[in-house]
C-alpha positions in Angstrom: 33.7 -87.7 230.9 35.2 -84.4 232.1 35.5 -83.0 228.5 31.9 -84.0 227.9 30.7 -82.1 231.0 32.7 -79.0 229.9 31.1 -79.2 226.5 27.6 -79.3 228.0 28.3 -76.4 230.2 29.5 -74.3 227.3 26.5 -75.3 225.2 24.1 -74.3 227.9 25.8 -71.0 228.4 25.5 -70.2 224.7 21.8 -70.8 224.8 21.0 -69.2 228.1 23.1 -66.1 227.7 22.4 -65.0 224.1 23.5 -61.4 224.6 26.8 -62.4 226.3 27.5 -64.6 223.2 27.2 -61.5 221.1 24.2 -59.9 219.5 26.4 -58.4 216.9 25.7 -55.7 214.3 28.7 -56.9 212.3 27.8 -56.7 208.6 24.3 -55.3 209.4 24.8 -52.3 207.2 24.8 -54.7 204.2 21.4 -56.2 205.2 18.1 -54.6 204.6 14.9 -54.4 206.8 12.9 -57.5 206.0 15.7 -59.4 204.3 15.1 -63.2 204.8 17.2 -66.3 205.3 16.5 -69.9 205.8 18.0 -72.6 208.0 17.5 -76.3 207.2 16.2 -78.3 210.2 16.3 -81.6 208.4 13.5 -83.9 207.3 12.5 -81.4 204.6 11.7 -78.7 207.2 13.2 -75.3 207.4 12.9 -72.2 209.6 12.7 -68.8 207.9 14.2 -65.7 209.5 13.7 -62.0 209.0 16.4 -59.4 209.6 15.7 -56.7 212.2 18.2 -53.9 211.8 20.1 -52.1 214.5 18.2 -49.1 215.9 16.5 -47.4 218.7 12.8 -47.4 219.6 10.5 -46.4 222.4 9.5 -49.5 224.4 6.3 -49.3 226.3 3.1 -47.4 225.6 1.8 -43.8 225.6 -0.4 -42.4 228.4 -3.0 -41.8 225.7 -3.2 -45.5 224.6 -6.6 -47.0 225.6 -6.4 -49.8 228.2 -2.7 -49.4 228.8 -1.2 -51.0 231.9 0.9 -49.2 234.5 3.9 -51.4 233.8 4.3 -50.1 230.3 6.3 -47.0 231.2 8.0 -45.8 228.0 11.8 -46.4 227.9 14.2 -45.7 225.0 16.0 -48.9 224.0 18.9 -49.3 221.5 19.4 -52.8 219.9 22.0 -54.4 217.6 20.7 -56.1 214.5 19.5 -59.7 214.7 17.5 -62.3 212.9 14.0 -63.4 214.2 11.9 -66.3 213.0 9.1 -65.2 210.6 6.6 -67.2 212.7 6.2 -68.9 216.0 7.8 -72.4 216.0 5.4 -74.7 214.3 4.7 -78.3 215.3 6.4 -79.5 212.1 9.5 -77.6 213.1 9.4 -78.8 216.7 9.0 -82.4 215.7 11.9 -82.1 213.1 14.2 -81.2 216.0 12.7 -83.0 219.1 11.0 -86.1 217.6 7.8 -85.6 219.6 4.8 -83.2 219.8 3.6 -81.8 223.1 0.7 -79.8 221.6 -2.9 -80.0 222.6 -4.2 -78.7 219.3 -2.6 -80.9 216.6 -1.6 -79.8 213.1 1.8 -79.6 211.4 1.5 -75.9 210.6 -0.1 -74.9 213.9 2.2 -73.3 216.5 3.7 -75.7 219.0 2.1 -75.1 222.4 2.1 -76.7 225.8 5.8 -76.0 226.0 7.4 -74.4 229.1 10.2 -71.9 229.0 12.5 -74.8 230.1 11.2 -76.9 227.2 12.0 -74.1 224.8 15.6 -74.2 225.9 15.7 -77.9 225.4 14.7 -77.2 221.8 17.3 -74.4 221.5 20.0 -76.6 223.1 19.3 -79.2 220.5 19.6 -76.7 217.7 22.8 -75.3 219.0 24.2 -78.9 219.2 23.1 -79.6 215.6 24.9 -76.4 214.4 27.8 -76.6 216.9 30.4 -76.8 214.2 29.1 -73.6 212.8 28.8 -71.7 216.0 31.4 -69.1 215.1 29.5 -68.3 211.9 25.9 -68.5 213.3 26.1 -67.4 216.9 23.5 -69.2 219.1 19.7 -69.9 218.7 17.9 -68.2 221.6 14.6 -66.8 222.8 14.2 -63.1 222.1 14.7 -60.7 224.9 11.6 -58.7 225.7 13.1 -55.7 224.0 13.9 -57.7 220.8 10.4 -59.1 220.8 8.7 -55.7 221.0 11.1 -54.1 218.5 10.2 -56.8 216.0 6.5 -56.6 216.8 6.4 -52.8 216.3 8.5 -53.0 213.1 8.9 -49.2 213.1 5.4 -48.4 214.2 4.5 -46.3 217.3 0.7 -47.2 217.4 -0.8 -49.7 219.8 -0.6 -52.4 217.1 1.6 -52.7 214.1 -1.7 -52.6 212.2 -2.4 -49.1 213.5 -4.7 -47.7 216.2 -6.8 -50.8 216.3 -6.9 -54.4 215.1 -9.6 -56.9 213.9 -10.0 -60.6 213.5 -9.1 -60.4 209.8 -5.7 -59.3 210.9 -5.1 -61.5 214.0 -6.5 -64.5 215.9 -8.1 -63.4 219.2 -11.5 -63.8 220.8 -13.2 -61.1 218.8 -13.7 -58.5 221.6 -12.8 -55.2 220.0 -10.2 -52.8 221.2 -12.2 -49.6 220.7 -15.8 -49.5 222.1 -18.3 -49.5 219.3 -16.2 -51.4 216.8 -17.8 -54.7 215.6 -17.2 -57.9 217.5 -15.0 -60.2 215.4 -14.7 -64.0 214.9 -13.8 -66.2 217.9 -11.9 -69.1 216.5 -11.5 -70.8 219.9 -8.1 -72.2 219.1 -4.8 -71.4 217.3 -4.6 -70.9 213.5 -1.8 -72.0 211.2 1.3 -69.9 211.5 1.6 -67.2 208.8 -2.1 -67.2 208.1 -2.6 -63.4 208.4 -0.7 -60.6 206.7 2.7 -59.9 208.1 3.8 -56.7 209.8 5.8 -54.0 207.9 9.0 -56.0 208.4 7.5 -59.3 207.1 7.1 -61.0 210.5 3.9 -63.0 211.1 1.5 -63.4 214.1 3.2 -61.0 216.6 -0.4 -60.1 217.6 -2.5 -63.0 218.9 -2.7 -66.7 218.1 -0.4 -67.9 221.0 1.6 -66.1 223.6 5.3 -66.2 223.1 8.0 -66.8 225.7 10.8 -64.3 226.1 14.1 -64.5 227.8 13.5 -61.9 230.5 12.5 -62.3 234.2 9.6 -60.4 235.7 9.9 -60.8 239.5 7.4 -60.0 242.2 9.0 -59.6 245.5 9.0 -56.8 248.1 11.2 -54.6 245.9 9.0 -55.0 242.9 5.8 -54.4 244.9 7.3 -51.2 246.4 7.8 -49.8 242.9 4.5 -51.0 241.6 3.5 -54.5 240.3 5.8 -55.6 237.4 7.0 -52.0 236.9 10.6 -52.2 238.1 12.2 -53.0 234.7 10.9 -49.8 233.2 11.5 -47.7 236.3 15.1 -48.7 236.8 16.4 -49.2 233.2 18.8 -46.5 232.0 17.7 -44.5 229.0 18.8 -45.3 226.4 19.2 -48.9 227.4 21.5 -50.9 225.0 20.7 -54.5 224.3 18.8 -55.0 227.6 18.3 -58.5 228.9 15.9 -57.6 231.7 16.3 -58.4 235.3 18.9 -60.7 236.8 16.5 -62.7 239.0 12.9 -63.4 239.4 10.1 -65.9 239.7 8.4 -65.6 236.3 9.4 -65.1 232.7 7.9 -62.7 230.2 5.2 -63.7 227.7 4.3 -61.4 224.8 1.7 -61.0 222.0 -1.6 -62.2 223.5 -3.4 -65.3 222.2 -6.6 -66.7 220.7 -8.4 -66.6 224.1 -7.9 -62.9 224.8 -9.5 -59.6 223.9 -7.8 -57.1 221.5 -6.2 -54.9 224.1 -4.1 -57.9 225.3 -2.6 -58.1 221.8 -1.0 -54.6 221.9 2.7 -54.3 221.1 3.4 -53.1 224.7 1.3 -55.6 226.6 3.3 -57.8 229.1 2.3 -61.1 230.7 4.3 -63.5 232.8 4.4 -67.2 233.9 6.6 -69.5 235.9 9.3 -71.1 233.7 7.9 -74.7 234.1 4.3 -73.7 233.2 2.7 -75.1 230.1 -0.6 -74.2 228.5 -2.3 -74.7 225.2 -2.1 -71.0 224.2 1.6 -70.5 224.9 4.4 -71.1 222.3 7.6 -69.3 221.3 9.8 -68.1 218.4 13.5 -68.1 217.9 16.1 -65.3 217.4 19.6 -65.8 215.9 22.3 -63.1 216.0 24.2 -64.3 213.0 27.5 -62.6 212.3 28.3 -63.9 208.8 25.8 -65.8 206.8 
């Protein structure tokens, strides 16, 4: 019983502390931007990953970006290389691992939704258990940190969207309200679309703008210290520059969501836009994707 308890504690630690377990750039010089790899989840289902190389980028938005929020203060971030899933976790992938489907909108290739931050870690714990005998080779499956998410979303771009200065509903799933005044109103699909439906960003990653919000690892907290600095602003105000492999705040009440969703207008799809929710919250426009800091594959 004691050994089983120790095993469970170690497994939880591997999932909940991905950076501590080693986002490693080992061998990253041999990998190319956009290189892909696949992991077999069983039942004829796989999860495809794209390589994000080690590098630095400016996290946040420029003062000149239309409709930017005050909590998007630019900060230079340096990251080690890592793998990120090509798409948000689909219902097919979730069911292959968890044997049930919590989603409101049903479809094998639709993103899984109605999953809390805690639910995501149940999924990740299960994956880490399945691949436990290969943990030294694979590292641990995890949620992306906020910095990893934005780095992958931008894919080398510095514009408000990876698509450029604007975006439209032929490029992403949102409610059709344009980013720039005077641009045409787009299609409001009123629900999620299948993962990978739209063209990928320059690194081959799909749906980083719109469709469903995606959970990240980081806390955003809202207490007296936070309010004194400005609502949700403290991470950017206090982070060193450059910040290396940041994991966000050490405590809080809410976790970060990124990417916008099908219910929102275009400005909420920007690469720098930040949202938050309590870890147990579920909603039909909120899903997640997986990162994996493989060391030798």
